[in-house]
C-alpha positions, 0 to 999 in steps of 0.5 A: 110307623105313623099310625098308633095302635094300642093293644093290651097284652098279658105277660105271656103274649108280650114275651112271645111277641118279643121273642118273635121280634128278636127272631125277625131281627136276627133273620134280617141281620143274617139274610143275604140280599141281592144288592138290587133288592134292597139298599143298605140304608133300607136294611138299617131302617128295618132293623131300627124299626124292629129295635124300636118295637122291642124297646117299646115292649120292654119299657112296658114290661119294666113299668109293671115290674116292682122296683128292685132295692 
């Protein structure tokens, strides 16, 4: 994740992307893997990358929302 890519998304696109990332995260967490295929550290790294993407998208959506008082 060293390259940066700026993409403008409308609210609907962002929500679809977030939903897809949540699905991928759940799928990866529940997936049975052959121990020779991937290590536990690699799996945790993948899940961490997905979490970071979700957090980046959530931050952008929170910035566009008015503050609640």
